N, C-alpha and C positions, 0 to 999 in steps of 0.2 A: 482420465478426467483432465480437462483443460482449465487452466487458471486464467486464460486470456480474457474471458468476459468480465471477470472481476477486475483485472488490471485496466481494461478499457474504461470501465465505470469509474474506477479510482482516478484515472487520468482525467476524465470528464469533471469529476467533482472537485478534486484537489487542484485543478488548474483554473477553476472558476472562482477567482478572488471575490466576486460579488456575493458568493454563497458562504463565505468564510465565517460570518456571524453565526450561522446555523451550525457549521462544522465545529466552531469553537465551543458552542453549547454542548454538543455531543461529546467532544473530546474531554470536556471537564468531568464527565461522568465515567470515562473509560479508566479502568484499572491499569496503571503503567506496567504491572507484571503480566498483563494479558494483551500484548500489542496486536494480536489478531483481531481483537475487538475494535481496533481502529477501522478495520475493513468491514466487519460485520455490522457494527452500529451505524457507521457513516453511509456505507453503500446501500443499505436497505431502507434508509430513512426517506419516507415519501415526500418530505419537505424539499428534498434536493432533486426533484424531478420525477415525473410519472414514468412508470415502466410497464410495458405490456406483460401479460402473464408469461409469455415465452422468454422475454428478457429477464424477468424476475426469477424464473426457474433456472435459467442458465447462470445467472449471477449467484444464486444461492449455492448451486453445485460447485461453481468456481471458487467461491469463498471457502468452501470446505477444503479445496486443494491449497489455497493460499494459507489457510490456518495450519494445514499439515506441514507445509514448508516452514512457516514461521516457528511452529512449535518444535520442530526438529533442531532449531538453532540453540546455541548456548545463551545464558541469561544476558551476557554483555551485548549480544546482537539485539535482543529484545529492548534493552535500555536505549541503545543507540537509535534504533528505528523509531521508538516512541518519542524520544527527545528531539530527533532531527525533524520529524514531521510536525510535531507540536510547535516547535520553535518557528518553523516556516509559516504555519497557519496563523499563529498569533502575531506575526509580523507582516501578514498579508503578502506572503511570497508564494508563488505558484509551485506546486510539486508535481513531478512526473515520475512514474514507476516503470520499471522494466524487470524482466526475469530472464535469466540465462541458465542453461544447464552447466553444471560444473562437477568436478570430482568431489569437491567438499563444499561446505557451507561458507558463503562469503556475503558480505554486505558492504556496499560502497555508497556513501552519501557525499555528493559534491554540490557545492553552491557556487554560482557565478554571478557576477554583477558587471554590467556594462556601465562604466562611470559616465559615459557621454549621454546615455539615454536613461540611466537609473533603472533599467530593466534588470530584474534578477530572477533567479529560479533555483530550485533544488531538484536534483535528480537522485532517485533512490534505485540502485541496481541490486536486485536480490539474486543470489546464485545458490542453487541446491542441486542435488542429484536428480536426474530425470527418471521418473518412475518406470519408463519402458526400457531403460538401459540395464539389462541383466548383469552385465559385468560390474556395474556399480552397486546393484542391489545385493550382490553376494558378499560384499565386504563386511 
């Protein structure tokens, strides 16, 4: 199961600051103890762009993969992901997501600001075991 369709959709939605009013409304209803809902609720909301049936099917399947990754993390990762993304959205700061395979679960949230142009952004790098790596699955 590929999580890439969900990450592509997340990058489209969370980088489009003009849609953040809708994203903020959705995030207000998300339970902080269930950060995977940030993806489910936001990425499937039709107010954030029409999706073809094929795109919708791929994103739904990918969201399941993202949820599995996030749910495998400890509670501190959940809190950091929720707080980092929510903080950015409520300040109108674009967010980009990436996933990398790793031996263990890792979460890196970085924020940059170019003082000359006042352009800023948040990057969220999620790392988890790759499902197809049998050496990691046996641990």
